[in-house]
VOLO-332430 format. One line per 2 residues: number of its first residue (from 0); for each residue x, y negated, z of N, C-alpha, C, O, CB. Coordinates in steps of 0.1 Angstrom, whole numbers, plus 5000, padded with zeros to 4 digits. Each point is the difference from the previous one (the first is absolute). Glycine has a CB too. Layout:
REM residues N
NUM> X Y Z X Y Z X Y Z X Y Z X Y Z  ...
REM end
This chain:
REM residues 124
0> 3009 8810 9051 5009 5002 5016 4991 5013 5004 4988 4998 5001 5020 4974 5008  4998 5042 4995 4996 5007 5008 5004 4998 5016 5011 4996 5004 4987 5016 4974
2> 4993 4992 5030 5000 4992 5014 4995 5006 5009 4990 5004 4995 5008 4978 4997  5003 5023 5019 4989 5007 5012 4990 4992 4999 5003 4988 4997 5012 5020 5021
4> 4970 4996 4985 4988 4995 5004 4995 5000 5012 4990 4994 5004 5007 5012 4978  5011 5001 5024 4998 5005 5014 5010 5001 5011 5009 5009 4999 4978 5003 4990
6> 5014 4980 5021 5011 5001 5011 5000 5013 5008 4990 5003 5006 5009 4972 4996  5011 5030 4998 4999 5016 5004 5008 4998 5014 5000 5010 5008 5001 5005 4965
8> 5005 4975 5031 5008 4996 5015 4989 5007 5013 5002 5009 5008 5012 4963 4981  4976 5023 5009 4995 4999 5015 4994 5018 5000 5003 5007 5010 4987 4958 4994
10> 5001 5041 4985 4998 5014 4999 5011 5004 5002 4998 5008 5010 4986 4993 4977  5030 5000 5009 5011 5008 5000 5003 4996 5012 5007 5009 5006 5001 4995 4971
12> 4991 4987 5030 5008 4999 5016 4988 5008 5009 5003 5005 5011 5012 4968 4988  4975 5027 4997 4989 5004 5009 5006 5017 5002 5001 5006 5011 4976 4975 4979
14> 5024 5022 4995 5002 5015 4996 5013 5004 5011 4999 5010 5007 4992 4989 4963  5019 4995 5030 5013 5000 5003 5000 4999 5020 5010 5003 5008 4998 4983 4963
16> 4982 5011 5031 4999 4998 5012 4996 5012 5007 5003 5002 5012 4993 4975 4983  4997 5033 4998 4993 5014 5004 5001 5010 4986 4990 5003 4994 4990 4984 5025
18> 5032 5017 4976 4998 5006 4987 4997 5015 5003 5005 5006 5009 5011 4977 4976  4976 5020 5005 5000 5017 4999 5015 5007 4998 5009 4996 4994 4967 5002 4992
20> 5024 5012 5020 5013 5007 4998 5002 5003 4984 5011 5000 4995 4987 5011 5030  4995 4990 4970 5001 5006 4985 5011 4988 4990 5006 5002 4990 4964 5011 5014
22> 5026 4975 5005 5005 4987 4990 5012 5000 5009 5006 4991 4994 4971 4994 4996  5030 5018 5019 5012 4998 5005 5013 5008 4994 4998 5012 4998 4988 4984 5022
24> 5028 4998 4976 5008 5004 4993 5003 5012 5005 5000 4999 5012 5006 4981 4983  4998 5034 5002 5009 5010 5007 5013 4997 5002 5008 4996 4992 4979 5019 4999
26> 5015 4988 5021 5014 4995 5008 5001 4984 5000 5011 4995 5002 5003 5026 4989  4975 4972 5008 5002 4985 5001 4998 4995 5011 4999 4988 5000 4996 5010 4982
28> 5004 5009 5028 4997 4996 5018 4988 4992 5000 4998 4992 5009 5027 5005 4998  4966 5005 4985 4987 4993 5002 4998 4989 4988 4990 4994 4998 5013 5008 5029
30> 5004 4998 4966 4999 4989 4990 4990 5003 4991 4999 5012 4999 5023 4983 5002  4969 4997 4993 4992 5003 4989 5006 4999 4989 5010 4993 4997 4972 5001 5014
32> 5012 5015 4982 5000 5000 4984 4993 4991 4995 4988 5001 5001 5015 5020 4998  5002 4965 4992 4992 4989 4995 4993 5008 4987 4989 4997 4997 5029 4979 5013
34> 4987 5031 4984 4991 5003 4986 4988 5013 5006 4989 5002 4995 5037 4992 4982  4977 5012 5033 4988 5007 5004 4991 4991 5007 4988 5002 4999 5024 5020 5003
36> 4993 4967 5006 4990 4993 5007 4992 4992 4990 4988 4998 5002 5026 5001 5019  4993 4996 4968 4991 4991 4992 4990 5007 4994 4989 4995 4998 5029 4991 4997
38> 4985 5029 5000 4991 5010 4994 4988 5003 5008 4989 5001 4994 5030 5008 4996  4984 4992 5026 4989 5001 5007 4993 4990 5001 4988 5001 4999 5022 5013 5011
40> 4994 4974 4992 4990 4987 5000 4993 4999 4986 4988 4997 5000 5028 4988 5015  4989 5017 4974 4994 4997 4987 4990 5012 5000 4989 4997 4995 5033 4991 4991
42> 4978 5023 5017 4989 5008 5003 4990 5000 5006 4991 5006 4996 5021 5001 5000  4988 4985 5016 4991 4996 5007 4992 4988 4994 4988 4999 5000 5025 5012 5018
44> 4997 4980 4978 4994 4986 4994 5007 4998 4984 5010 4993 4998 4988 4995 5029  4996 5018 4964 5005 4996 4986 5007 4985 4997 5011 4999 4994 4971 5017 4999
46> 5011 4975 5013 5002 4985 4997 5015 4998 5007 5005 4989 4997 4967 5002 5002  5036 5018 5010 5009 4995 5002 5012 5004 4987 5011 4993 5000 4978 5006 5027
48> 5010 5009 4964 5005 4999 4989 4997 4994 4988 5003 5004 4989 5002 5012 5022  4988 4974 4991 4993 4991 4988 5012 4990 4999 5007 4995 5010 4964 5007 4993
50> 5030 4996 4983 5009 4988 4997 4994 4990 4991 4991 5003 4992 5029 5011 5012  4986 4973 4998 4995 4985 4993 5012 5000 4985 5012 5000 5000 4979 4983 5030
52> 4998 5016 4959 5007 5000 4990 4996 4986 4994 4988 4999 4995 5014 5026 5003  5006 4966 5001 4999 4984 4994 5009 4998 4990 5012 5004 4999 4985 4987 5022
54> 4995 5003 4967 5010 4996 4992 5002 4982 4998 4992 4991 4997 5002 5035 4992  5021 4975 5015 5007 4987 4998 5002 4991 4988 5003 5007 4990 5006 5003 5026
56> 4991 4979 4983 5000 4992 4989 5016 4996 4996 5005 4994 5010 4971 4998 4997  5029 5009 4987 5016 4996 4997 4996 4984 4997 4991 4996 4993 5024 5029 4994
58> 4994 4967 5022 4999 4986 4999 5013 4993 4998 5010 5006 5004 4971 4996 5010  5019 4986 4980 5015 4994 4999 4998 4986 5006 4989 4996 4998 5019 5016 4978
60> 4998 4980 5031 4999 4986 5006 5009 4993 4995 5011 5005 5001 4981 5001 5019  5007 4981 4971 5011 4991 4999 5011 5005 4993 5011 4997 5003 4982 4995 5016
62> 5004 5016 4970 5012 5008 4991 5005 5010 5007 5009 5006 4994 4999 4976 4995  4989 5022 5024 5007 5010 5008 4998 5013 4996 4993 5003 4991 5007 4982 5026
64> 5006 5027 4993 5003 5013 4991 4983 5003 5004 4994 4993 5008 5039 5018 4993  4963 5002 4991 4986 5004 5000 5000 5009 5012 5009 5007 5001 4987 4991 4974
66> 4995 5003 5036 4995 5007 5010 4988 4999 5004 4991 4993 4995 5027 5006 5010  4981 5009 5008 4985 5003 5003 4997 4995 5014 5009 5000 5008 4990 5021 4976
68> 4990 4976 5021 4998 4993 5016 4991 5015 5001 4993 5005 4991 5006 4960 5011  5004 5040 5010 4990 5010 5007 4997 4993 5013 5009 4995 5007 5001 5028 4982
70> 4973 4978 5014 4998 4997 5012 5009 5006 5013 5005 5011 4999 4975 4985 4989  5021 4998 5023 5008 5005 5010 4987 5011 5007 4988 4997 5001 5032 4978 5002
72> 4987 5036 5002 4993 5009 5003 5001 5004 5016 5011 4997 5004 4991 5010 4971  4990 4998 5034 5002 5000 5015 5001 5016 4999 5002 5005 5011 4984 4971 5000
74> 5013 5030 4980 4999 5015 5000 5012 5005 5000 5005 4998 4989 4976 5001 5000  5025 5006 5018 5014 5007 4999 5000 5013 4989 4990 5006 4996 5014 4988 5031
76> 5008 5008 4968 5001 5012 4990 5004 4996 4987 5000 4988 4996 4982 5024 5016  5023 4999 4980 5006 4994 4986 4994 4995 4988 4991 5007 4995 5023 5006 5013
78> 4991 4978 4987 4995 4990 4991 5008 5004 4986 5012 4998 4998 4982 4982 5022  4997 5026 4971 5006 5001 4986 4996 4990 4990 4989 4997 5000 5011 5026 5005
80> 5008 4973 4987 4998 4993 4988 5004 5005 4989 5011 5004 4999 4990 4980 5012  4990 5017 4977 5006 5007 4989 4999 4988 4989 4993 4990 5001 4999 5038 5006
82> 5015 4973 4984 5001 4992 4989 5000 5004 4987 5009 5008 4997 5000 4980 5017  4982 5008 4976 5001 5008 4988 5004 4990 4988 4993 4991 4996 4991 5026 5013
84> 5026 4985 4987 5003 4991 4989 5001 5005 4987 5007 5009 4997 5002 4980 5017  4983 5003 4977 5001 5006 4987 5007 4989 4990 5001 4987 5002 4976 5029 5002
86> 5028 4993 4985 5009 4995 4989 5009 5010 4998 4999 5012 5004 4999 4965 5001  5015 5014 4986 5008 5012 4993 5015 4997 5004 5004 4988 4998 4979 5016 4980
88> 5025 5002 5026 5016 4994 5004 5006 5000 4988 4999 5009 4992 5005 5001 5030  5003 4980 4975 5011 4999 4989 5011 4995 5004 5002 4988 5002 4983 5007 4984
90> 5027 5015 5016 5013 4997 5000 5008 4988 4996 5011 4995 5006 4985 5025 4994  4998 4975 4990 5007 4986 4994 4995 4991 5007 5006 4990 4996 4997 5016 4981
92> 4988 4991 5033 4996 4991 5007 5001 5004 5014 4989 5002 5005 4999 4989 4977  5024 5012 5026 5003 5006 5010 5006 4988 5011 5003 4990 4995 5000 5032 4990
94> 4997 4978 5027 5001 4989 5009 5013 4997 5000 5003 4990 5007 4980 5016 5007  5027 5000 4979 5014 4994 4997 5001 4994 4995 5010 4995 5001 4997 5016 5000
96> 4984 4984 4989 5000 4987 4988 4993 4989 5006 4990 5003 5006 5010 5011 4973  5002 4973 5019 4992 4990 5009 4988 4998 4987 5002 5002 4989 5021 4983 5029
98> 4965 5013 4987 4986 4999 4992 5006 4987 4994 5009 4993 5005 4967 5018 5011  5016 4986 4970 5003 4993 4992 4984 4994 4995 4991 5007 4997 5035 5005 4998
100> 4974 4972 5005 4986 4996 4995 4998 5003 4991 4989 5005 4999 5010 4982 5010  5010 5012 4980 4999 5005 4983 5000 5013 4999 5007 5004 4991 5005 4979 4999
102> 4982 5027 5017 5004 5010 4999 4994 5008 4985 4988 4999 4999 5015 4999 5029  5004 5007 4963 4995 5005 4990 5006 5015 4995 5012 5002 4997 4982 4974 5000
104> 4996 5032 5001 5005 5014 4995 5006 5004 4990 5007 5011 5000 4979 4992 5008  5014 4988 4980 5006 4999 4990 5015 5002 5002 5007 5008 4994 4975 4979 4998
106> 5022 5002 5017 5014 4996 5004 5006 5015 5008 5012 5003 5000 4983 4967 5002  4995 5038 5003 5006 5012 5007 4997 5011 4990 4997 5011 5003 4998 4982 5022
108> 5006 5004 4963 5002 5013 4991 4986 5005 4993 4998 5010 4993 5023 4998 5024  4968 4980 4988 4987 5006 4992 4995 5012 5007 4992 5007 4994 5015 4986 4984
110> 4996 5009 5034 4996 5013 5008 4984 4998 5002 4995 4989 5000 5029 5015 5015  4967 5010 4985 4986 5001 5004 4999 5000 5011 5009 5006 5005 4985 5003 4980
112> 4995 4987 5023 4997 5003 5014 4987 5010 5000 4994 5001 5010 5017 4974 4998  4984 5030 4983 4990 5010 4999 4994 4996 4986 5003 4991 4992 4993 5014 5037
114> 4990 5006 4971 4991 4997 4989 4992 4990 5005 4998 4996 5012 5002 5024 4978  4994 4975 4999 4992 4986 5001 4988 5002 5009 4995 4990 5006 5011 5003 4970
116> 4990 5022 5026 4987 4999 5010 5004 5000 5013 4992 5003 5009 4993 5010 4977  5029 4983 5019 5000 4999 5014 5015 5004 5002 5007 5004 4991 4967 5000 5015
118> 5030 4994 5010 5012 5006 5001 5001 5013 5000 4991 5008 4999 5012 4977 5011  5013 5018 4989 5004 5015 4997 5007 5002 4989 5002 4992 4991 4978 5015 5019
120> 5025 5007 4991 5008 5003 4986 4995 4999 4988 4988 5004 4999 5023 5009 5012  4996 4983 4976 4996 4999 4989 4995 5013 4993 5008 5009 5000 5006 4972 5002
122> 4974 5021 4992 4997 5013 4993 5013 5003 4991 5006 4991 4994 4968 5005 5007  5029 5014 4998 5006 5010 4994 4998 5004 4983 5007 5009 4995 4993 4997 5030
REM end
């Protein structure tokens, strides 16, 4: 999970109280350009742009759905979660058909899910 490492609300509030003219929106009647303001703050303190990168474990409880737990953060901002899934897709096993405990590939025409070396298409 990628999230902010520094809370920028207070430095931004201080800057907005008395902003340099170069940071004001043209025709914005004294409104601050947020992008220029954040760049201005980061130029003076590079830690403002720092991010926190945390690996989250996927867990399941009592036969429930897999999910992740992320500690609550008091830092405002965007939080991004990326998921990498490894495997191969086979249309013969789509969600349209109910899962069967006695799953047998021979019954599905003996199709191949990839080479013996791992997932992926079979060599030609």
